LODREN-156161 format. One record per residue: y, x, z of N, C-alpha, C in turn. Coordinates in steps of 0.1 Angstrom, whole numbers, padded with zeros to 4 digits, always signed. Each point is the difference from the previous one (the first is absolute). Example, Ala and Ser with C-alpha at 12.3 -4.5 7.8 and 13.67 -1.06 7.14 Angstrom:
BEGIN
-0057+0132+0078+0012-0009+0000+0012+0009+0000
+0011-0004-0007+0011+0009+0000+0011-0008+0008
***
This chain:
BEGIN
-0423+0023+0780-0004+0010-0010+0009-0002-0013
+0002-0013-0004+0008-0002-0012+0014+0005+0002
+0006-0002+0013+0013+0004+0003+0001+0016-0001
-0011+0007+0005+0000+0014+0000-0001+0005-0015
-0007-0006-0008-0001+0004-0014+0014-0002-0007
+0006-0011+0003+0014-0002-0006+0009+0010+0005
-0001+0004+0013+0009+0010+0005-0002+0013-0006
-0013+0004-0002-0002+0013-0006+0004+0000-0015
-0001-0011-0007+0004+0000-0014+0016+0001+0000
+0006-0006+0010+0015+0001+0000+0004+0015+0003
-0007+0007+0009+0004+0014+0003-0002+0008-0013
-0011-0002-0007-0002+0008-0012+0010-0003-0011
+0004-0012-0001+0010-0004-0010+0013+0005+0003
+0004+0002+0013+0013+0004+0003+0001+0015+0002
-0012+0007+0000+0000+0014+0002+0009+0008-0009
-0001-0002-0014+0009+0007-0009+0015-0002+0003
+0003-0012+0003+0014-0003+0003+0005+0006+0013
-0009+0001+0010+0004+0007+0012+0003+0015-0002
-0009+0006-0009+0002+0014-0003+0013+0002-0008
+0003-0010-0008+0012+0001-0008+0013+0000+0008
-0001-0007+0012+0012-0002+0008+0005+0014+0005
-0009+0010+0000+0004+0013+0005+0008+0007-0011
-0001-0004-0012+0007+0006-0011+0006-0011-0009
+0013-0003+0003+0007-0011-0008+0002+0004-0014
+0003-0009-0009+0002+0004-0014+0010+0011-0003
+0011+0000+0007+0010+0010-0002-0006+0014+0004
-0007+0001+0011-0006+0012+0005-0010+0005-0011
-0008-0009-0005-0011+0003-0009+0006+0005-0013
+0012-0006-0004+0006+0005-0013+0005+0014+0002
+0006+0003+0011+0005+0014+0003-0012+0010+0000
-0011-0005+0005-0012+0009+0001-0005+0002-0014
+0000-0009-0009-0004+0001-0014+0009+0010-0007
+0013-0001+0002+0009+0009-0007-0003+0014+0004
-0003+0003+0012-0004+0013+0005-0013+0005-0006
-0010-0010+0000-0013+0004-0005+0000+0004-0014
+0007-0007-0009+0000+0004-0014+0006+0014-0002
+0009+0004+0008+0007+0012-0002-0007+0012+0008
-0007-0003+0010-0005+0011+0009-0015+0001+0000
-0008-0009-0005-0015+0001+0001-0005+0007-0012
-0012+0006+0001-0008+0004-0011-0008-0011-0005
+0001-0003-0013-0009-0011-0005-0003+0002-0015
-0011-0006-0004-0005+0002-0014-0007-0013-0004
+0004-0006-0011-0007-0012-0004+0005-0005-0014
-0005-0012-0003+0003-0006-0013+0007-0014+0003
+0011-0003-0007+0006-0013+0002+0003-0006-0014
+0002-0013+0000+0005-0007-0012+0013-0005+0002
+0009+0001-0010+0013-0006+0000+0001-0011-0010
+0003-0012+0004+0000-0012-0009+0013-0006-0001
+0006-0001-0013+0012-0006-0002-0001-0009-0013
+0003-0012+0000-0001-0009-0012-0013+0000-0006
-0011+0001+0008-0013+0000-0006-0005+0014-0005
+0009+0010+0000-0004+0013-0005-0005+0008+0012
-0011+0006-0001-0006+0008+0010+0000+0015-0003
+0006+0007+0009+0000+0015-0001-0008+0006+0012
-0010+0008-0004-0009+0006+0011+0005+0014+0002
+0002+0004+0013+0005+0013+0003-0009+0006+0011
-0001+0014-0001-0007+0008+0010+0011+0008+0007
+0000+0000+0013+0010+0007+0008-0006+0009+0010
+0006+0012+0001-0004+0010+0011+0013+0003+0007
+0001-0002+0013+0012+0003+0008-0004+0010+0011
+0006+0011+0000-0003+0011+0009+0012+0004+0008
-0001+0001+0013+0011+0005+0009-0005+0013+0007
+0007+0010-0002-0003+0013+0006+0013+0006+0006
+0000+0003+0013+0011+0005+0007+0013-0009-0002
-0003-0013+0000+0011-0010-0001+0005-0002-0014
-0005+0007-0010+0004-0001-0014-0010-0008-0008
+0005-0011-0006-0009-0009-0008+0000+0004-0015
-0012+0000-0006-0002+0001-0014-0009-0011-0005
+0004-0006-0011-0008-0011-0005-0003+0002-0015
-0012-0005-0004-0005+0001-0014-0004-0014-0003
+0005-0005-0011-0003-0014-0006-0006+0002-0014
-0012-0006-0002-0006+0001-0013-0002-0014-0006
+0005-0002-0012-0003-0013-0006-0014-0001-0006
-0007-0010+0004-0014-0001-0005-0002-0010-0012
+0011-0005-0005+0000-0009-0011+0009+0006-0011
-0005+0000-0013+0007+0005-0011+0001+0015-0001
+0010+0005-0006+0002+0015-0001+0000+0007+0013
-0004+0012+0001+0000+0008+0012+0015+0003+0004
+0003-0004+0012+0013+0002+0006-0001+0003+0015
+0007+0010+0004+0000+0004+0014+0014+0002+0006
+0002-0003+0012+0013+0002+0007-0003+0008+0013
+0007+0011+0001-0001+0009+0012+0014-0001+0008
-0001-0004+0012+0012-0001+0008-0001+0010+0012
+0011+0008+0002+0001+0008+0011+0013-0001+0007
+0004+0009+0009+0012-0002+0008+0013+0001-0009
-0001+0007-0011+0012+0004-0008+0001-0008-0013
-0012-0003-0006+0001-0006-0014-0012-0009-0003
+0002-0007-0011-0011-0008-0006-0003+0005-0014
-0013+0003-0002-0005+0005-0013-0009-0011-0007
+0004-0004-0012-0008-0010-0007-0006+0007-0012
-0013-0001-0002-0007+0006-0011-0005-0011-0009
+0004+0000-0013-0005-0011-0009-0008+0007-0011
-0013-0002+0000-0009+0006-0010+0002-0006-0014
+0004-0013-0001+0001-0006-0013+0013+0005-0007
+0010+0004+0008+0013+0005-0006+0000+0015+0001
-0010+0006+0006+0000+0015+0002+0013+0005+0005
+0004-0007+0011+0013+0004+0007-0001+0000+0015
+0009+0007+0006+0001+0001+0015+0014-0003+0003
+0002-0010+0009+0014-0004+0005+0001+0004+0015
+0010+0009+0003+0002+0004+0014+0013-0006+0005
-0001-0008+0010+0012-0006+0006+0004+0005+0013
+0012+0004+0002+0005+0005+0014+0002-0012+0009
+0001-0012-0006+0002-0012+0008-0012-0003+0008
+0002-0004+0013-0011-0003+0009-0003-0015-0001
-0008-0005-0010-0003-0014-0001-0011-0004+0010
-0001-0013+0003-0011-0004+0008-0012-0002-0009
-0012+0003+0005-0012-0003-0007-0004-0015+0000
-0010-0004-0007-0003-0014+0000-0004-0006+0013
-0007+0008+0009-0004-0005+0013+0012-0002+0009
+0009+0010+0000+0012-0001+0008+0009-0012-0004
+0001-0002-0014+0008-0010-0005-0006-0014+0003
-0013-0001+0003-0006-0013+0002+0002-0005+0014
+0005+0009+0009+0002-0004+0014+0015+0000+0003
+0005-0011+0004+0015-0001+0003+0003+0009+0012
+0012+0006+0000+0005+0008+0011+0006-0009+0010
-0004+0002+0013+0005-0008+0011+0014+0006+0004
+0010-0008-0001+0014+0003+0004+0005-0010+0010
+0011+0003+0006+0007-0009+0009+0004-0012-0007
+0001-0011+0006+0005-0013-0005-0009-0007-0010
-0012+0006-0003-0009-0007-0009-0003-0014+0005
-0002-0001+0013-0004-0013+0005+0011-0011-0002
+0012+0004-0004+0011-0010-0003-0003-0007-0013
-0008+0006-0008-0003-0005-0014-0015-0002-0003
-0008+0005+0009-0015-0001-0003-0007-0005+0013
-0011-0007-0002-0008-0004+0012-0013+0009-0001
-0003+0006+0011-0012+0008+0001-0011-0008+0007
-0012-0001-0006-0011-0008+0006-0013+0008-0001
-0008-0001+0011-0013+0006-0001-0011-0011-0003
-0009+0003-0009-0010-0009-0005-0013+0005+0006
-0011-0007-0002-0013+0003+0006-0005+0013-0007
-0006+0008+0009-0006+0013-0005-0012-0003-0009
-0002+0009-0010-0012-0001-0009-0007+0014+0000
-0011+0000-0006-0007+0013-0003+0002+0004-0014
+0006+0012-0002+0003+0005-0014-0005+0014-0001
-0008+0003-0010-0006+0013-0002-0007+0005+0013
-0006-0009+0007-0007+0003+0012+0009+0003+0012
+0013-0003-0001+0009+0003+0011+0006-0013+0005
+0004+0000+0013+0006-0011+0006+0015+0000-0005
+0004-0010-0008+0013+0000-0006+0009-0010+0006
+0011+0004+0005+0011-0010+0004+0007-0004-0012
+0004-0013+0000+0007-0006-0012+0013-0005+0005
+0011+0005-0006+0013-0005+0004+0008-0006-0012
+0008-0009+0002+0008-0007-0010+0015+0003+0003
+0008+0003-0010+0014+0002+0001+0006-0010-0009
+0006-0011+0006+0004-0011-0008+0016-0001+0000
+0006-0001-0012+0014-0001-0001+0005-0014+0005
+0012+0000+0005+0005-0013+0005+0009-0007-0010
+0000+0005-0013+0007-0007-0010-0008+0002-0013
+0005-0005-0011-0007+0001-0013+0005+0011-0009
+0008+0010+0006+0006+0010-0008-0007+0014+0002
-0012+0000+0006-0007+0012+0002-0015-0003+0000
-0008+0010-0002-0015-0001+0001-0005+0003+0014
-0012-0004+0002-0007+0003+0013-0011+0009-0002
-0006+0004+0011-0012+0010-0001-0011-0006+0009
-0012+0004-0005-0012-0002+0009-0008+0014-0001
-0003+0005+0012-0006+0013+0001-0013+0000+0008
-0010+0007-0004-0012+0002+0007+0000+0014+0005
-0002+0002+0013+0002+0013+0006-0012+0004+0009
-0005+0012-0002-0011+0005+0009+0005+0001+0014
-0005-0007+0009+0005+0000+0014-0001+0014+0006
-0011+0007-0002-0002+0012+0007+0010+0011-0005
+0001+0002-0013+0008+0011-0006+0014-0005-0004
+0002-0013-0002+0013-0005-0005+0001+0001-0015
-0010+0005-0007+0000+0002-0015+0000-0013-0007
+0008-0001-0011+0001-0012-0008-0013-0001-0008
-0006-0012+0000-0012-0003-0008+0003-0009-0012
+0010-0009+0002+0004-0009-0011+0014-0005+0003
+0008-0002-0011+0013-0005+0001+0003-0010-0011
+0007-0011+0003+0004-0009-0010+0015-0003+0001
+0007-0001-0011+0013-0005-0001-0001-0014-0005
+0006-0010+0008-0002-0014-0003+0014-0007-0001
+0000-0011-0008+0012-0008-0002+0000-0011+0011
+0011-0008-0001+0001-0011+0010-0011-0010+0001
-0008-0001-0011-0011-0009-0001-0013+0006+0004
+0000+0013+0004-0012+0007+0003-0007+0006-0012
+0006-0001-0012-0007+0005-0011+0002+0016+0000
-0011+0007-0003+0000+0014+0000+0007+0005-0012
+0011+0008+0002+0008+0006-0011-0006+0014-0003
-0004+0007+0010-0006+0014-0002-0009+0003+0011
-0011+0008-0002-0008+0003+0011-0007+0014-0002
-0003+0006+0011-0007+0013+0000-0011-0001+0009
-0012+0004-0004-0012-0002+0008-0009+0012-0001
-0003+0006+0012-0010+0011+0000-0014-0006-0002
-0008+0007-0008-0014-0004-0002-0009+0010+0006
+0005+0012+0004-0007+0010+0007+0010+0008+0007
-0003+0005+0013+0010+0008+0007-0007+0008+0011
+0003+0013+0000-0005+0009+0010+0012+0006+0008
-0002+0002+0013+0011+0006+0008-0006+0013+0007
-0002+0011-0008-0005+0012+0006+0010+0007+0009
-0006+0008+0009+0009+0008+0008+0008+0011-0008
-0007+0005-0010+0007+0010-0008-0004-0002-0015
+0008+0005-0009-0003+0000-0015+0003+0013-0005
-0009+0006-0008+0002+0013-0006+0012+0000-0009
+0007+0011-0001+0012+0001-0009-0004-0002-0014
-0013+0004-0004-0004-0001-0014+0000-0014-0005
-0001-0010+0010+0000-0014-0004+0013-0005-0006
+0011+0008+0003+0013-0004-0005+0003+0007-0014
-0008+0008-0005+0002+0006-0013-0002-0009-0011
+0008-0001-0010-0002-0009-0011-0013+0004-0008
-0006-0010-0005-0012+0002-0008+0003+0002-0015
+0012-0004-0004+0004+0001-0014+0005+0015-0003
-0005+0006-0009+0004+0014-0004+0013-0002-0009
+0012+0003+0006+0012-0003-0007+0006+0012-0007
-0008+0011-0002+0005+0011-0007+0005-0004-0014
+0012+0004-0004+0005-0003-0013+0007-0013-0001
+0000-0008+0011+0007-0013+0000+0015+0003+0001
+0008-0009-0007+0015+0000+0002+0003-0003+0014
+0010+0007+0005+0004-0001+0014+0015-0005+0001
+0002-0010+0008+0014-0005+0001+0003-0001+0015
+0012+0004+0004+0004+0000+0014+0012-0009+0001
-0001-0010+0009+0010-0010+0003+0006+0003+0014
+0013+0004+0000+0006+0004+0013+0011-0010+0003
-0002-0009+0009+0010-0010+0003+0010+0004+0011
-0002+0012+0004+0009+0005+0011+0014+0002-0005
+0002+0000-0013+0013+0002-0006+0008-0013-0002
-0007-0012+0003+0007-0013-0001+0012-0001+0009
+0010-0007-0005+0012-0001+0008-0001-0011+0010
-0006+0003+0012-0002-0010+0010+0014-0004+0006
+0001-0012+0003+0013-0005+0006-0004-0007+0013
+0009-0001+0010-0003-0007+0012+0000-0015-0003
-0009-0007+0006+0000-0015-0002+0014-0006+0003
+0004-0009-0009+0013-0006+0002+0011+0006-0008
-0002+0011-0006+0010+0007-0008-0002-0002-0015
-0009-0008-0003-0003-0003-0015+0011-0008-0006
+0002+0002-0013+0010-0008-0008-0005-0014-0002
-0012-0003+0003-0006-0013-0002-0006-0006+0013
-0001-0013+0001-0006-0006+0012-0006-0013-0004
-0010-0004+0007-0006-0013-0001+0006-0009+0011
+0005-0011-0004+0007-0009+0009-0009-0011+0006
-0012-0002-0005-0009-0011+0005-0013+0006+0002
-0003+0003+0013-0013+0006+0004-0007-0008+0010
-0014+0001+0000-0008-0007+0011+0005+0005+0013
-0002-0008+0010+0004+0003+0014-0007+0013+0004
+0007+0010+0006-0006+0012+0004+0000+0011-0010
+0003-0002-0012+0000+0010-0011+0013+0008+0002
-0001+0013-0001+0012+0009+0001-0002+0011-0011
+0012+0006-0004+0000+0011-0009-0005+0013+0008
-0010+0006-0005-0005+0012+0008+0001+0013-0009
+0002-0001-0013+0001+0012-0008+0007-0003-0013
+0007+0009-0005+0006-0001-0013+0001+0014-0007
-0001+0000-0013+0001+0013-0007+0004-0003-0014
+0005+0010-0007+0004-0001-0014-0008+0011-0008
-0006-0004-0011-0008+0010-0007+0000-0004-0015
-0002+0010-0008-0002-0003-0015-0015-0001-0002
-0005-0011-0004-0014-0002-0003-0004+0007-0013
-0013+0002-0001-0005+0007-0012+0003-0009-0012
+0006+0006-0010+0003-0007-0013+0013-0008+0000
+0007+0001+0012+0013-0008+0001+0011+0010-0002
+0011-0006-0005+0012+0008-0003+0011-0002+0011
-0002-0010+0009+0009-0003+0011-0007-0001+0013
+0006+0002+0011-0006+0000+0013-0004-0015+0004
-0010+0000+0009-0004-0013+0006+0002+0000+0015
+0006-0010+0005+0002-0001+0014-0012-0008+0006
-0006+0006+0011-0012-0006+0006+0003-0003+0015
-0002-0012+0003+0001-0005+0014-0013-0005+0006
-0002+0002+0012-0013-0004+0007+0004-0009+0012
-0005-0012-0001+0003-0010+0012-0014-0003+0006
-0001+0000+0013-0012-0003+0007+0002-0007+0013
-0010-0007+0005+0001-0006+0013-0009+0008+0010
-0004+0012-0005-0009+0008+0008-0015-0001-0004
-0003-0011-0008-0013-0001-0005+0000-0003-0015
+0006-0010-0004+0002-0003-0015+0012+0008-0005
+0000+0004-0012+0012+0007-0006+0002-0004-0014
+0012+0001-0004+0004-0003-0014+0009+0011-0005
-0003+0005-0012+0008+0010-0007+0009-0007-0010
+0013+0004+0000+0010-0005-0010+0004+0011-0009
+0000-0001-0013+0004+0010-0009+0012-0006-0009
+0010+0008+0000+0012-0004-0008+0002+0010-0011
-0001-0004-0013+0001+0008-0012+0012-0005-0009
+0005+0010-0007+0010-0004-0011-0008-0006-0011
+0004-0013-0003-0008-0007-0011+0007+0003-0014
-0007-0006-0010+0005+0001-0013+0010-0011-0002
+0012+0003-0002+0011-0010-0001-0001-0009-0012
-0008+0004-0010-0002-0009-0012-0011-0010+0001
-0007+0001+0011-0011-0010+0002+0002-0007+0014
-0004-0012+0000+0001-0008+0013-0014-0001+0005
-0003+0005+0012-0013+0000+0006-0001-0013+0008
-0009-0009-0004-0001-0013+0008-0007+0003+0013
+0002-0009+0010-0008+0002+0012-0015-0001-0003
-0007+0008+0007-0015+0001-0003-0008+0005+0012
-0011-0007+0002-0010+0004+0011-0011+0007-0007
-0006+0009+0008-0012+0007-0005-0008+0004+0012
-0012+0005-0002-0009+0004+0011-0008+0012-0004
+0000+0010+0009-0008+0012-0002-0009+0002+0012
-0013-0003-0003-0010+0000+0011+0004-0010+0011
+0002+0004+0012+0003-0009+0011+0015-0001+0002
+0008+0007-0008+0015+0000+0001+0006-0009-0010
+0009-0008+0005+0008-0009-0008+0014+0007-0004
+0005-0003-0011+0013+0005-0004+0008-0011-0007
+0013+0002+0001+0010-0009-0007+0011+0008-0005
+0004-0002-0013+0011+0007-0006+0011-0010-0004
+0012+0004+0002+0012-0008-0004+0011+0010-0004
+0011-0006-0004+0011+0008-0005+0013-0003+0009
+0007+0011+0004+0012-0001+0007+0011+0007-0008
+0007-0007-0008+0009+0006-0010-0007+0008-0010
+0003+0013-0001-0007+0009-0010-0012+0006+0007
-0003-0003+0012-0011+0007+0007-0012-0009+0001
-0012+0006+0000-0012-0007+0002-0006+0003+0014
-0003-0011+0007-0005+0001+0014-0014-0005+0000
-0009+0009+0006-0014-0004+0002-0003+0001+0015
-0006-0010+0005-0005+0000+0014-0015+0000-0001
-0007+0008+0008-0015+0001-0001-0006+0003+0013
-0011-0006+0004-0007+0003+0012-0012-0009+0002
-0008+0003+0010-0012-0008+0003+0004-0011+0010
+0008-0009-0006+0005-0012+0007-0002-0012-0011
+0001-0012+0005+0000-0011-0010+0010+0000-0011
-0002-0006-0011+0009+0000-0011+0013-0005+0003
+0001-0011+0009+0012-0006+0003+0009+0010+0008
-0005+0010+0007+0007+0009+0007+0008+0010-0009
-0007+0006-0009+0006+0010-0009+0011-0007-0009
-0003-0013-0004+0010-0007-0008+0013-0003+0008
-0002-0004+0013+0011-0002+0009+0009+0012+0002
-0007+0012+0002+0007+0012+0003+0007+0005-0013
-0007+0000-0011+0006+0005-0013+0012-0007-0004
+0000-0013+0002+0012-0009-0004+0011+0002+0009
-0002+0006+0012+0011+0001+0010+0007+0014-0001
-0005+0009-0008+0005+0014-0001+0014+0000-0006
+0009+0006+0006+0014+0002-0005+0005+0014+0003
+0011+0004-0007+0006+0013+0003+0010-0002+0011
-0001+0010+0009+0010-0001+0011+0014+0005-0004
+0010-0008+0004+0013+0003-0004+0005+0014+0004
+0007+0007-0008+0005+0013+0003-0010+0012+0000
-0012-0002-0005-0009+0011+0000-0003+0004-0015
-0003+0013-0002-0003+0004-0014-0013-0005-0004
-0002-0002-0013-0013-0005-0005-0008+0012-0006
-0012+0003+0006-0007+0011-0005-0007-0003-0013
-0005-0012-0002-0007-0003-0012+0010-0003-0012
+0004+0010-0007+0010-0002-0011-0005+0007-0012
***
């Protein structure tokens, strides 16, 4: 009898892991990417960075393959964000303004989940952890751990049945949480009325601004006048453009380096020749930044990676011989 009891306990203890074997971490990550973009969902989540908690209400509706999303800030002044297939509309009640962007940015949920790409396993280790109950759902837990100290890792809690994200953490090499997003309530209805996507803020009379980034001078990767010579293994240049930032008199060159999961943006600006900008580190939320000077130019590297990574990249940026310099 004692042997039978032990055997039954063993079967119960192993059951979640046996079910997990059917869906490895990579498969579950892909399922979560699809779920965030294709499911109907409505709920409240908290976003925590550096001890600051922002509470958001989200409605995500998919009709005929077209997704529309409404985000409402539940802390501080009334603010809403409406995302559709073509643009992002931000309504700020405290500033009595509406900002419309033609650029298709990721929302906070999509940004919290790393995109699975080829060769990630060369630089990250994927592990499945024991399942837990979260919001009354059977949640798979996966860890994505970097194989060096130059990038952050992830820990994700995922609803097994739907693939929907329930909780996400960005963690450093010591397991310390850098940033996290946690659903405190979540519904997955079959359908959502279109009225749920309409803003609750009456924006009549608000100032309206339209930001159209389609006019930016996009360049093919590798044709930039500048390059970073010291990159973490697997990082490649994936985008570059030149634009005049708001309030600036000269153009800024923007480079994006990524390993498929972590990414770093590099900005090269024409500096003030009468002043010497010392090397300096800073932090904006979960993103680290490092600024240095290359001749008359100011170079800033910024991304959700450890501080040592942006410092290494910024200090390695040089102008490529024989190329024109955009930031002049």
